[in-house]
C-alpha positions, 0 to 999 in steps of 0.5 A, spaced: 119 648 362 123 654 365 130 653 369 131 660 371 129 667 371 131 673 367 135 675 374 138 669 375 134 667 381 132 659 380 125 657 381 123 651 383 122 644 377 115 642 379 115 635 378 109 631 376 103 628 380 105 622 384 106 616 380 104 609 379 109 604 382 108 599 377 109 606 371 117 606 374 120 598 375 122 599 367 127 603 369 129 601 375 134 596 377 130 590 379 135 587 384 135 594 387 130 593 395 129 599 400 134 599 407 130 603 411 128 606 419 129 601 424 132 596 418 126 593 415 128 593 408 121 592 402 121 593 395 120 598 392 112 597 391 113 597 400 111 591 400 115 587 406 121 582 405 123 582 414 128 585 418 134 585 418 140 581 424 145 583 423 152 582 428 152 584 435 146 589 434 147 596 430 149 602 433 145 608 429 144 606 422 148 602 417 151 604 411 151 601 404 156 603 399 152 607 393 152 600 389 149 598 394 152 591 396 157 593 401 153 594 408 157 597 414 154 598 421 157 598 429 155 594 433 153 596 439 158 595 445 163 597 438 159 605 439 161 606 447 166 609 450 170 604 455 170 599 448 178 597 450 181 602 444 178 602 438 171 601 435 169 595 430 165 597 423 162 590 421 163 589 414 158 584 409 158 583 401 153 577 399 156 570 399 162 572 404 163 571 411 162 578 415 169 582 416 171 586 423 174 592 421 176 597 428 177 605 425 183 608 430 182 613 436 174 615 434 168 614 437 164 614 430 156 617 429 157 616 422 161 612 417 160 611 409 163 606 405 165 605 398 163 599 393 166 592 397 169 596 403 175 599 400 174 605 403 172 608 409 169 614 412 167 616 418 165 621 423 165 623 430 170 625 436 176 624 439 178 620 443 181 623 447 181 630 446 172 630 445 173 634 438 170 632 431 173 628 427 174 626 421 177 620 418 177 617 410 181 610 411 184 605 405 183 600 411 187 594 405 192 599 403 197 600 410 196 607 409 194 610 414 188 614 416 186 620 410 186 626 418 179 631 414 178 634 422 180 640 420 176 641 414 169 638 418 171 643 424 171 650 421 162 647 420 158 652 423 156 645 428 157 638 429 156 632 422 150 628 422 152 625 415 155 623 411 156 619 404 163 617 399 162 617 392 162 610 389 169 612 386 171 615 393 173 621 391 168 625 393 165 626 401 160 629 402 158 632 409 153 634 413 151 638 419 144 640 421 147 647 417 150 647 413 152 641 406 159 641 403 163 636 397 170 634 400 176 632 395 178 627 400 184 626 394 186 633 394 183 635 401 179 641 400 172 642 400 170 643 393 163 645 394 159 648 401 151 651 402 146 652 406 142 646 408 142 639 410 142 631 409 145 631 404 145 626 398 150 625 394 151 621 387 155 615 386 157 618 380 159 624 384 157 628 380 149 631 383 148 633 390 141 632 392 140 636 399 135 639 403 134 648 404 127 649 408 122 645 407 124 644 400 129 641 396 134 641 391 139 638 387 146 641 385 149 637 378 157 639 378 158 638 371 152 644 368 153 649 375 146 650 376 141 649 381 135 646 382 131 646 386 126 642 386 118 641 386 114 635 390 109 637 395 108 643 400 114 639 403 121 635 403 122 633 410 130 629 407 135 625 402 135 619 402 141 614 397 141 614 389 142 608 386 147 605 383 146 608 376 145 615 380 137 616 376 134 616 382 132 619 389 129 617 396 126 622 400 122 624 405 116 628 403 108 630 404 104 631 398 098 630 399 094 636 405 095 631 410 100 631 415 102 623 414 109 624 411 112 618 404 119 615 402 118 618 394 123 614 389 124 620 385 125 619 378 130 626 376 130 625 368 124 625 367 121 629 374 116 625 375 115 621 383 111 616 386 110 613 393 113 607 396 110 607 403 107 611 407 113 614 414 113 614 421 113 620 426 120 622 426 122 618 420 125 623 414 126 619 410 135 620 410 137 613 412 133 610 405 138 606 402 138 601 395 140 595 397 141 588 392 136 583 395 142 578 395 146 582 400 139 585 404 136 577 405 143 574 406 142 579 414 134 577 416 
């Protein structure tokens, strides 16, 4: 399989044709299910399990930690501009009551959490100035929030998606036209590219995103930029499995106009269809979640 042309321009990797989902099961963690748009939950074969019923409702899409074992969401009333001072965030882990956090001085548009909710990243508008803000916060440490708003404002448009690595040291951010990876500790941008729907692998070694109508995987250890060909068009990128091997994407693989939610095996270069996607669903909110955590909130 050729990785680059002689002139140095990367060519697309062709993932092999759609495999039966059963072929993936030995490599997939059987404890994982898929949280999809509209709060529906399915298993990897696309069988419906139910719909999450989250405390106080859910504004936008919830966030799942990279290990699949912590869930966070903004209650509907907590995201409103007239909330007294801070916006509320609810965290849930298996077997424990939900806990509430209050996000300081920001009306959030998107959130991302590290395992156990030890680190929270949120983007949104400042309550007073209405300027775009990007904040990373360790609620349990008692330290003040890390304000990365200057980095966010240097991008060309409003942030629409955040993804933390498991360690919390890296944060992928996306606008409608640009993707970037921020080193949270040094407060600087370590990678930037045209694209949309950036999804950072839990180990922080890979970034998947959409450029035009195709999928690209950037591998930071080798510096390899890997365009991936999985059909006629790729629309969006969901989450990686906790082991950083399998990736959820939305793509059109056949001659029809229907989009499908696919599971990509990035090691074996194969994919399988989970189910069809509805109108307006680009797969970017599809996430892996631990079965026990999902069942706790059905």
